[in-house]
All heavy atoms as a GROMACS GRO file, in nm:
protein
  468
    1MET      N    1   8.376  -6.254   3.079
    1MET     CA    2   8.473  -6.308   2.977
    1MET      C    3   8.491  -6.448   2.994
    1MET      O    4   8.504  -6.536   2.908
    1MET     CB    5   8.590  -6.216   2.974
    1MET     CG    6   8.680  -6.251   2.864
    1MET     SD    7   8.606  -6.209   2.703
    1MET     CE    8   8.736  -6.241   2.593
    2LEU      N    9   8.518  -6.488   3.132
    2LEU     CA   10   8.544  -6.632   3.155
    2LEU      C   11   8.434  -6.717   3.105
    2LEU      O   12   8.447  -6.826   3.058
    2LEU     CB   13   8.572  -6.644   3.310
    2LEU     CG   14   8.584  -6.785   3.361
    2LEU    CD1   15   8.706  -6.843   3.296
    2LEU    CD2   16   8.588  -6.792   3.517
    3GLY      N   17   8.309  -6.672   3.146
    3GLY     CA   18   8.184  -6.756   3.098
    3GLY      C   19   8.189  -6.779   2.950
    3GLY      O   20   8.159  -6.898   2.904
    4ALA      N   21   8.214  -6.678   2.870
    4ALA     CA   22   8.218  -6.698   2.727
    4ALA      C   23   8.330  -6.787   2.688
    4ALA      O   24   8.313  -6.876   2.594
    4ALA     CB   25   8.234  -6.568   2.659
    5THR      N   26   8.448  -6.780   2.735
    5THR     CA   27   8.554  -6.864   2.721
    5THR      C   28   8.526  -7.017   2.744
    5THR      O   29   8.541  -7.097   2.660
    5THR     CB   30   8.677  -6.820   2.787
    5THR    OG1   31   8.710  -6.698   2.746
    5THR    CG2   32   8.791  -6.906   2.761
    6MET      N   33   8.462  -7.042   2.856
    6MET     CA   34   8.436  -7.176   2.904
    6MET      C   35   8.313  -7.230   2.801
    6MET      O   36   8.336  -7.348   2.778
    6MET     CB   37   8.392  -7.174   3.045
    6MET     CG   38   8.497  -7.153   3.147
    6MET     SD   39   8.435  -7.176   3.318
    6MET     CE   40   8.364  -7.324   3.309
    7THR      N   41   8.221  -7.150   2.790
    7THR     CA   42   8.107  -7.195   2.708
    7THR      C   43   8.161  -7.233   2.554
    7THR      O   44   8.124  -7.341   2.505
    7THR     CB   45   8.004  -7.094   2.687
    7THR    OG1   46   7.953  -7.061   2.830
    7THR    CG2   47   7.881  -7.137   2.618
    8SER      N   48   8.240  -7.142   2.496
    8SER     CA   49   8.292  -7.183   2.377
    8SER      C   50   8.372  -7.305   2.370
    8SER      O   51   8.351  -7.393   2.277
    8SER     CB   52   8.383  -7.051   2.332
    8SER     OG   53   8.448  -7.089   2.212
    9GLY      N   54   8.461  -7.326   2.465
    9GLY     CA   55   8.543  -7.449   2.469
    9GLY      C   56   8.445  -7.569   2.488
    9GLY      O   57   8.468  -7.681   2.428
   10LEU      N   58   8.352  -7.570   2.573
   10LEU     CA   59   8.271  -7.692   2.599
   10LEU      C   60   8.172  -7.717   2.484
   10LEU      O   61   8.152  -7.829   2.456
   10LEU     CB   62   8.174  -7.666   2.730
   10LEU     CG   63   8.266  -7.651   2.866
   10LEU    CD1   64   8.169  -7.600   2.981
   10LEU    CD2   65   8.323  -7.792   2.888
   11LEU      N   66   8.120  -7.608   2.425
   11LEU     CA   67   8.038  -7.634   2.308
   11LEU      C   68   8.108  -7.698   2.181
   11LEU      O   69   8.060  -7.785   2.113
   11LEU     CB   70   7.964  -7.505   2.260
   11LEU     CG   71   7.860  -7.447   2.347
   11LEU    CD1   72   7.814  -7.321   2.302
   11LEU    CD2   73   7.756  -7.544   2.369
   12GLU      N   74   8.247  -7.655   2.171
   12GLU     CA   75   8.332  -7.714   2.064
   12GLU      C   76   8.335  -7.869   2.085
   12GLU      O   77   8.358  -7.948   1.990
   12GLU     CB   78   8.457  -7.647   2.059
   12GLU     CG   79   8.465  -7.515   1.998
   12GLU     CD   80   8.602  -7.456   1.993
   12GLU    OE1   81   8.698  -7.517   2.003
   12GLU    OE2   82   8.602  -7.334   1.982
   13GLU      N   83   8.339  -7.912   2.206
   13GLU     CA   84   8.348  -8.065   2.247
   13GLU      C   85   8.224  -8.120   2.237
   13GLU      O   86   8.208  -8.247   2.273
   13GLU     CB   87   8.420  -8.071   2.383
   13GLU     CG   88   8.546  -8.027   2.382
   13GLU     CD   89   8.658  -8.109   2.299
   13GLU    OE1   90   8.636  -8.226   2.284
   13GLU    OE2   91   8.746  -8.045   2.237
   14GLY      N   92   8.104  -8.056   2.197
   14GLY     CA   93   7.976  -8.124   2.194
   14GLY      C   94   7.910  -8.122   2.332
   14GLY      O   95   7.809  -8.194   2.340
   15TYR      N   96   7.950  -8.055   2.439
   15TYR     CA   97   7.902  -8.067   2.571
   15TYR      C   98   7.792  -7.970   2.582
   15TYR      O   99   7.825  -7.848   2.552
   15TYR     CB  100   8.012  -8.044   2.680
   15TYR     CG  101   7.975  -8.069   2.813
   15TYR    CD1  102   7.976  -8.200   2.858
   15TYR    CD2  103   7.923  -7.967   2.898
   15TYR    CE1  104   7.937  -8.224   2.992
   15TYR    CE2  105   7.881  -8.003   3.023
   15TYR     CZ  106   7.891  -8.125   3.067
   15TYR     OH  107   7.860  -8.159   3.204
   16GLN      N  108   7.676  -8.002   2.621
   16GLN     CA  109   7.569  -7.911   2.640
   16GLN      C  110   7.547  -7.909   2.792
   16GLN      O  111   7.542  -8.004   2.869
   16GLN     CB  112   7.436  -7.960   2.579
   16GLN     CG  113   7.445  -7.976   2.437
   16GLN     CD  114   7.324  -8.015   2.359
   16GLN    OE1  115   7.220  -8.038   2.434
   16GLN    NE2  116   7.321  -8.022   2.236
   17MET      N  117   7.540  -7.792   2.842
   17MET     CA  118   7.506  -7.751   2.984
   17MET      C  119   7.399  -7.651   3.011
   17MET      O  120   7.376  -7.572   2.928
   17MET     CB  121   7.643  -7.703   3.050
   17MET     CG  122   7.691  -7.570   2.995
   17MET     SD  123   7.838  -7.518   3.068
   17MET     CE  124   7.880  -7.386   2.962
   18GLU      N  125   7.343  -7.671   3.118
   18GLU     CA  126   7.242  -7.571   3.175
   18GLU      C  127   7.286  -7.517   3.304
   18GLU      O  128   7.234  -7.411   3.333
   18GLU     CB  129   7.098  -7.648   3.187
   18GLU     CG  130   7.043  -7.705   3.064
   18GLU     CD  131   6.913  -7.758   3.083
   18GLU    OE1  132   6.860  -7.752   3.196
   18GLU    OE2  133   6.863  -7.818   2.991
   19SER      N  134   7.367  -7.579   3.371
   19SER     CA  135   7.409  -7.537   3.512
   19SER      C  136   7.565  -7.538   3.530
   19SER      O  137   7.621  -7.632   3.484
   19SER     CB  138   7.334  -7.614   3.614
   19SER     OG  139   7.212  -7.612   3.599
   20VAL      N  140   7.608  -7.447   3.606
   20VAL     CA  141   7.748  -7.453   3.662
   20VAL      C  142   7.750  -7.416   3.803
   20VAL      O  143   7.670  -7.323   3.847
   20VAL     CB  144   7.836  -7.336   3.588
   20VAL    CG1  145   7.980  -7.335   3.648
   20VAL    CG2  146   7.843  -7.360   3.436
   21LEU      N  147   7.810  -7.502   3.881
   21LEU     CA  148   7.808  -7.486   4.028
   21LEU      C  149   7.958  -7.417   4.062
   21LEU      O  150   8.050  -7.478   4.027
   21LEU     CB  151   7.803  -7.621   4.101
   21LEU     CG  152   7.807  -7.630   4.246
   21LEU    CD1  153   7.689  -7.550   4.300
   21LEU    CD2  154   7.801  -7.765   4.313
   22ILE      N  155   7.950  -7.301   4.121
   22ILE     CA  156   8.068  -7.230   4.163
   22ILE      C  157   8.084  -7.239   4.306
   22ILE      O  158   7.983  -7.198   4.387
   22ILE     CB  159   8.070  -7.080   4.115
   22ILE    CG1  160   8.050  -7.082   3.962
   22ILE    CG2  161   8.190  -7.004   4.164
   22ILE    CD1  162   8.012  -6.934   3.903
   23ILE      N  163   8.191  -7.289   4.360
   23ILE     CA  164   8.219  -7.292   4.508
   23ILE      C  165   8.334  -7.207   4.544
   23ILE      O  166   8.443  -7.235   4.500
   23ILE     CB  167   8.248  -7.445   4.540
   23ILE    CG1  168   8.136  -7.528   4.502
   23ILE    CG2  169   8.283  -7.453   4.694
   23ILE    CD1  170   8.177  -7.686   4.520
   24GLU      N  171   8.303  -7.102   4.622
   24GLU     CA  172   8.411  -7.012   4.655
   24GLU      C  173   8.486  -7.066   4.778
   24GLU      O  174   8.422  -7.118   4.866
   24GLU     CB  175   8.356  -6.878   4.698
   24GLU     CG  176   8.446  -6.762   4.729
   24GLU     CD  177   8.382  -6.636   4.759
   24GLU    OE1  178   8.264  -6.617   4.744
   24GLU    OE2  179   8.461  -6.548   4.801
   25THR      N  180   8.611  -7.071   4.773
   25THR     CA  181   8.682  -7.138   4.883
   25THR      C  182   8.806  -7.049   4.927
   25THR      O  183   8.851  -6.960   4.854
   25THR     CB  184   8.728  -7.280   4.831
   25THR    OG1  185   8.794  -7.344   4.953
   25THR    CG2  186   8.841  -7.264   4.725
   26MET      N  187   8.856  -7.086   5.038
   26MET     CA  188   8.964  -7.018   5.099
   26MET      C  189   9.064  -7.117   5.161
   26MET      O  190   9.013  -7.197   5.246
   26MET     CB  191   8.935  -6.898   5.193
   26MET     CG  192   9.054  -6.829   5.270
   26MET     SD  193   8.997  -6.692   5.386
   26MET     CE  194   8.924  -6.796   5.508
   27LEU      N  195   9.183  -7.124   5.127
   27LEU     CA  196   9.283  -7.230   5.168
   27LEU      C  197   9.383  -7.143   5.257
   27LEU      O  198   9.430  -7.040   5.221
   27LEU     CB  199   9.347  -7.306   5.070
   27LEU     CG  200   9.258  -7.376   4.978
   27LEU    CD1  201   9.343  -7.441   4.864
   27LEU    CD2  202   9.176  -7.487   5.043
   28GLN      N  203   9.395  -7.191   5.391
   28GLN     CA  204   9.499  -7.116   5.468
   28GLN      C  205   9.605  -7.215   5.526
   28GLN      O  206   9.566  -7.318   5.580
   28GLN     CB  207   9.426  -7.055   5.585
   28GLN     CG  208   9.512  -6.972   5.670
   28GLN     CD  209   9.435  -6.895   5.775
   28GLN    OE1  210   9.314  -6.920   5.801
   28GLN    NE2  211   9.489  -6.814   5.854
   29GLU      N  212   9.728  -7.169   5.517
   29GLU     CA  213   9.844  -7.248   5.575
   29GLU      C  214   9.863  -7.192   5.710
   29GLU      O  215   9.904  -7.071   5.730
   29GLU     CB  216   9.965  -7.235   5.486
   29GLU     CG  217  10.079  -7.324   5.541
   29GLU     CD  218  10.203  -7.305   5.444
   29GLU    OE1  219  10.199  -7.230   5.359
   29GLU    OE2  220  10.303  -7.374   5.497
   30GLN      N  221   9.841  -7.260   5.808
   30GLN     CA  222   9.849  -7.209   5.962
   30GLN      C  223   9.990  -7.167   5.993
   30GLN      O  224  10.007  -7.074   6.055
   30GLN     CB  225   9.793  -7.314   6.051
   30GLN     CG  226   9.637  -7.333   6.040
   30GLN     CD  227   9.578  -7.429   6.130
   30GLN    OE1  228   9.654  -7.490   6.209
   30GLN    NE2  229   9.457  -7.437   6.133
   31ALA      N  230  10.097  -7.248   5.948
   31ALA     CA  231  10.221  -7.227   5.985
   31ALA      C  232  10.280  -7.087   5.938
   31ALA      O  233  10.350  -7.018   6.006
   31ALA     CB  234  10.322  -7.332   5.929
   32HIS      N  235  10.227  -7.040   5.828
   32HIS     CA  236  10.270  -6.919   5.764
   32HIS      C  237  10.164  -6.806   5.758
   32HIS      O  238  10.189  -6.693   5.714
   32HIS     CB  239  10.336  -6.933   5.629
   32HIS     CG  240  10.458  -7.021   5.633
   32HIS    ND1  241  10.449  -7.152   5.605
   32HIS    CD2  242  10.585  -6.990   5.673
   32HIS    CE1  243  10.573  -7.209   5.617
   32HIS    NE2  244  10.665  -7.110   5.656
   33SER      N  245  10.045  -6.841   5.801
   33SER     CA  246   9.923  -6.760   5.785
   33SER      C  247   9.904  -6.704   5.643
   33SER      O  248   9.850  -6.602   5.618
   33SER     CB  249   9.935  -6.630   5.890
   33SER     OG  250   9.941  -6.680   6.013
   34SER      N  251   9.946  -6.787   5.548
   34SER     CA  252   9.924  -6.747   5.402
   34SER      C  253   9.773  -6.800   5.378
   34SER      O  254   9.728  -6.907   5.410
   34SER     CB  255  10.016  -6.822   5.316
   34SER     OG  256  10.142  -6.788   5.344
   35VAL      N  257   9.714  -6.716   5.298
   35VAL     CA  258   9.577  -6.740   5.256
   35VAL      C  259   9.558  -6.728   5.103
   35VAL      O  260   9.622  -6.639   5.034
   35VAL     CB  261   9.476  -6.636   5.307
   35VAL    CG1  262   9.336  -6.647   5.259
   35VAL    CG2  263   9.478  -6.642   5.463
   36MET      N  264   9.495  -6.827   5.036
   36MET     CA  265   9.474  -6.835   4.898
   36MET      C  266   9.333  -6.859   4.882
   36MET      O  267   9.247  -6.938   4.931
   36MET     CB  268   9.551  -6.959   4.839
   36MET     CG  269   9.526  -6.960   4.690
   36MET     SD  270   9.631  -7.100   4.596
   36MET     CE  271   9.596  -7.242   4.708
   37LYS      N  272   9.281  -6.757   4.803
   37LYS     CA  273   9.139  -6.768   4.764
   37LYS      C  274   9.108  -6.803   4.628
   37LYS      O  275   9.194  -6.775   4.546
   37LYS     CB  276   9.065  -6.622   4.791
   37LYS     CG  277   9.075  -6.577   4.944
   37LYS     CD  278   9.012  -6.449   4.959
   37LYS     CE  279   9.027  -6.399   5.106
   37LYS     NZ  280   8.965  -6.277   5.121
   38GLY      N  281   8.994  -6.873   4.601
   38GLY     CA  282   8.969  -6.923   4.468
   38GLY      C  283   8.824  -6.967   4.449
   38GLY      O  284   8.748  -6.958   4.547
   39ASN      N  285   8.809  -7.014   4.334
   39ASN     CA  286   8.678  -7.083   4.295
   39ASN      C  287   8.696  -7.222   4.234
   39ASN      O  288   8.788  -7.228   4.149
   39ASN     CB  289   8.598  -6.997   4.206
   39ASN     CG  290   8.566  -6.858   4.267
   39ASN    OD1  291   8.490  -6.846   4.367
   39ASN    ND2  292   8.607  -6.748   4.211
   40PHE      N  293   8.614  -7.301   4.282
   40PHE     CA  294   8.609  -7.436   4.201
   40PHE      C  295   8.483  -7.421   4.107
   40PHE      O  296   8.377  -7.381   4.158
   40PHE     CB  297   8.586  -7.561   4.306
   40PHE     CG  298   8.703  -7.584   4.381
   40PHE    CD1  299   8.707  -7.547   4.516
   40PHE    CD2  300   8.816  -7.647   4.322
   40PHE    CE1  301   8.815  -7.577   4.604
   40PHE    CE2  302   8.925  -7.673   4.402
   40PHE     CZ  303   8.930  -7.647   4.542
   41LEU      N  304   8.501  -7.464   3.989
   41LEU     CA  305   8.390  -7.465   3.899
   41LEU      C  306   8.356  -7.621   3.862
   41LEU      O  307   8.445  -7.685   3.825
   41LEU     CB  308   8.430  -7.401   3.763
   41LEU     CG  309   8.467  -7.244   3.785
   41LEU    CD1  310   8.508  -7.192   3.648
   41LEU    CD2  311   8.348  -7.167   3.831
   42LEU      N  312   8.229  -7.645   3.889
   42LEU     CA  313   8.184  -7.789   3.850
   42LEU      C  314   8.092  -7.767   3.743
   42LEU      O  315   7.977  -7.695   3.756
   42LEU     CB  316   8.125  -7.849   3.968
   42LEU     CG  317   8.058  -7.980   3.968
   42LEU    CD1  318   8.173  -8.088   3.905
   42LEU    CD2  319   7.993  -8.042   4.080
   43VAL      N  320   8.105  -7.835   3.636
   43VAL     CA  321   8.015  -7.835   3.518
   43VAL      C  322   7.950  -7.972   3.498
   43VAL      O  323   8.014  -8.047   3.417
   43VAL     CB  324   8.088  -7.788   3.389
   43VAL    CG1  325   7.979  -7.776   3.274
   43VAL    CG2  326   8.157  -7.664   3.416
   44PRO      N  327   7.850  -7.996   3.570
   44PRO     CA  328   7.784  -8.141   3.562
   44PRO      C  329   7.694  -8.153   3.446
   44PRO      O  330   7.656  -8.047   3.386
   44PRO     CB  331   7.695  -8.138   3.688
   44PRO     CG  332   7.653  -8.004   3.709
   44PRO     CD  333   7.774  -7.918   3.678
   45ASP      N  334   7.686  -8.278   3.394
   45ASP     CA  335   7.593  -8.300   3.293
   45ASP      C  336   7.446  -8.278   3.343
   45ASP      O  337   7.433  -8.278   3.457
   45ASP     CB  338   7.601  -8.427   3.216
   45ASP     CG  339   7.588  -8.550   3.314
   45ASP    OD1  340   7.501  -8.539   3.407
   45ASP    OD2  341   7.634  -8.656   3.293
   46ASN      N  342   7.359  -8.253   3.258
   46ASN     CA  343   7.221  -8.210   3.285
   46ASN      C  344   7.146  -8.316   3.375
   46ASN      O  345   7.067  -8.284   3.455
   46ASN     CB  346   7.139  -8.187   3.168
   46ASN     CG  347   7.186  -8.060   3.085
   46ASN    OD1  348   7.245  -7.979   3.147
   46ASN    ND2  349   7.169  -8.056   2.952
   47ASP      N  350   7.184  -8.444   3.368
   47ASP     CA  351   7.123  -8.549   3.425
   47ASP      C  352   7.183  -8.555   3.580
   47ASP      O  353   7.116  -8.612   3.670
   47ASP     CB  354   7.143  -8.682   3.367
   47ASP     CG  355   7.059  -8.700   3.237
   47ASP    OD1  356   6.968  -8.636   3.222
   47ASP    OD2  357   7.111  -8.768   3.142
   48SER      N  358   7.292  -8.502   3.605
   48SER     CA  359   7.359  -8.516   3.742
   48SER      C  360   7.329  -8.398   3.836
   48SER      O  361   7.342  -8.411   3.956
   48SER     CB  362   7.515  -8.510   3.723
   48SER     OG  363   7.539  -8.624   3.646
   49ILE      N  364   7.276  -8.296   3.785
   49ILE     CA  365   7.250  -8.167   3.868
   49ILE      C  366   7.157  -8.197   3.982
   49ILE      O  367   7.175  -8.153   4.096
   49ILE     CB  368   7.229  -8.041   3.782
   49ILE    CG1  369   7.239  -7.917   3.883
   49ILE    CG2  370   7.089  -8.041   3.734
   49ILE    CD1  371   7.385  -7.888   3.922
   50GLN      N  372   7.035  -8.260   3.953
   50GLN     CA  373   6.931  -8.284   4.046
   50GLN      C  374   6.991  -8.372   4.160
   50GLN      O  375   6.978  -8.340   4.280
   50GLN     CB  376   6.800  -8.340   3.992
   50GLN     CG  377   6.699  -8.346   4.095
   50GLN     CD  378   6.554  -8.386   4.034
   50GLN    OE1  379   6.544  -8.396   3.895
   50GLN    NE2  380   6.461  -8.397   4.095
   51PRO      N  381   7.040  -8.493   4.135
   51PRO     CA  382   7.099  -8.573   4.233
   51PRO      C  383   7.214  -8.510   4.317
   51PRO      O  384   7.218  -8.531   4.442
   51PRO     CB  385   7.147  -8.704   4.170
   51PRO     CG  386   7.083  -8.694   4.035
   51PRO     CD  387   7.051  -8.560   3.996
   52LEU      N  388   7.280  -8.425   4.257
   52LEU     CA  389   7.387  -8.353   4.328
   52LEU      C  390   7.342  -8.259   4.420
   52LEU      O  391   7.382  -8.250   4.539
   52LEU     CB  392   7.484  -8.284   4.230
   52LEU     CG  393   7.601  -8.201   4.283
   52LEU    CD1  394   7.698  -8.283   4.359
   52LEU    CD2  395   7.665  -8.114   4.175
   53PHE      N  396   7.246  -8.169   4.380
   53PHE     CA  397   7.176  -8.082   4.479
   53PHE      C  398   7.102  -8.154   4.598
   53PHE      O  399   7.109  -8.111   4.702
   53PHE     CB  400   7.084  -7.988   4.397
   53PHE     CG  401   7.165  -7.868   4.334
   53PHE    CD1  402   7.281  -7.886   4.297
   53PHE    CD2  403   7.081  -7.744   4.315
   53PHE    CE1  404   7.342  -7.760   4.245
   53PHE    CE2  405   7.146  -7.641   4.260
   53PHE     CZ  406   7.272  -7.646   4.226
   54GLN      N  407   7.043  -8.270   4.559
   54GLN     CA  408   6.961  -8.347   4.670
   54GLN      C  409   7.074  -8.392   4.759
   54GLN      O  410   7.055  -8.378   4.890
   54GLN     CB  411   6.887  -8.454   4.610
   54GLN     CG  412   6.764  -8.420   4.529
   54GLN     CD  413   6.684  -8.533   4.472
   54GLN    OE1  414   6.739  -8.643   4.457
   54GLN    NE2  415   6.565  -8.514   4.425
   55ALA      N  416   7.185  -8.436   4.721
   55ALA     CA  417   7.297  -8.482   4.805
   55ALA      C  418   7.341  -8.368   4.894
   55ALA      O  419   7.386  -8.405   5.012
   55ALA     CB  420   7.401  -8.555   4.735
   56LEU      N  421   7.351  -8.256   4.852
   56LEU     CA  422   7.397  -8.143   4.926
   56LEU      C  423   7.286  -8.074   5.006
   56LEU      O  424   7.310  -7.983   5.096
   56LEU     CB  425   7.457  -8.044   4.824
   56LEU     CG  426   7.587  -8.075   4.745
   56LEU    CD1  427   7.619  -7.969   4.638
   56LEU    CD2  428   7.696  -8.091   4.843
   57GLY      N  429   7.169  -8.122   4.983
   57GLY     CA  430   7.059  -8.057   5.064
   57GLY      C  431   7.017  -7.930   5.018
   57GLY      O  432   6.954  -7.843   5.093
   58VAL      N  433   7.042  -7.897   4.882
   58VAL     CA  434   7.003  -7.776   4.815
   58VAL      C  435   6.872  -7.794   4.746
   58VAL      O  436   6.864  -7.875   4.659
   58VAL     CB  437   7.113  -7.726   4.732
   58VAL    CG1  438   7.081  -7.592   4.656
   58VAL    CG2  439   7.243  -7.704   4.816
   59PRO      N  440   6.761  -7.702   4.770
   59PRO     CA  441   6.637  -7.719   4.686
   59PRO      C  442   6.666  -7.667   4.552
   59PRO      O  443   6.733  -7.574   4.521
   59PRO     CB  444   6.549  -7.621   4.766
   59PRO     CG  445   6.630  -7.530   4.840
   59PRO     CD  446   6.768  -7.596   4.876
   60LEU      N  447   6.618  -7.751   4.448
   60LEU     CA  448   6.635  -7.713   4.306
   60LEU      C  449   6.496  -7.671   4.269
   60LEU      O  450   6.405  -7.731   4.260
   60LEU     CB  451   6.674  -7.846   4.242
   60LEU     CG  452   6.703  -7.835   4.089
   60LEU    CD1  453   6.821  -7.734   4.067
   60LEU    CD2  454   6.740  -7.967   4.041
   61HIS      N  455   6.493  -7.542   4.214
   61HIS     CA  456   6.384  -7.468   4.175
   61HIS      C  457   6.387  -7.475   4.013
   61HIS      O  458   6.493  -7.452   3.954
   61HIS     CB  459   6.375  -7.329   4.219
   61HIS     CG  460   6.374  -7.328   4.375
   61HIS    ND1  461   6.257  -7.356   4.445
   61HIS    CD2  462   6.469  -7.292   4.455
   61HIS    CE1  463   6.292  -7.346   4.573
   61HIS    NE2  464   6.418  -7.301   4.583
   62GLY      N  465   6.265  -7.495   3.961
   62GLY     CA  466   6.254  -7.476   3.807
   62GLY      C  467   6.238  -7.600   3.757
   62GLY      O  468   6.237  -7.673   3.686
   0.00000   0.00000   0.00000
């Protein structure tokens, strides 16, 4: 459902995408041992995905 919601909103703005980078993360406050988990969603334009993956050292297939 999240994917459909995001896609709909981005398409309405005229944004075309082929890739979404999802980074799962965990933030922890040491003083209280509180943990917060979440995801960062990066929606790069089509020309940016290859340089981004190269900078991260991730092989890009396809």
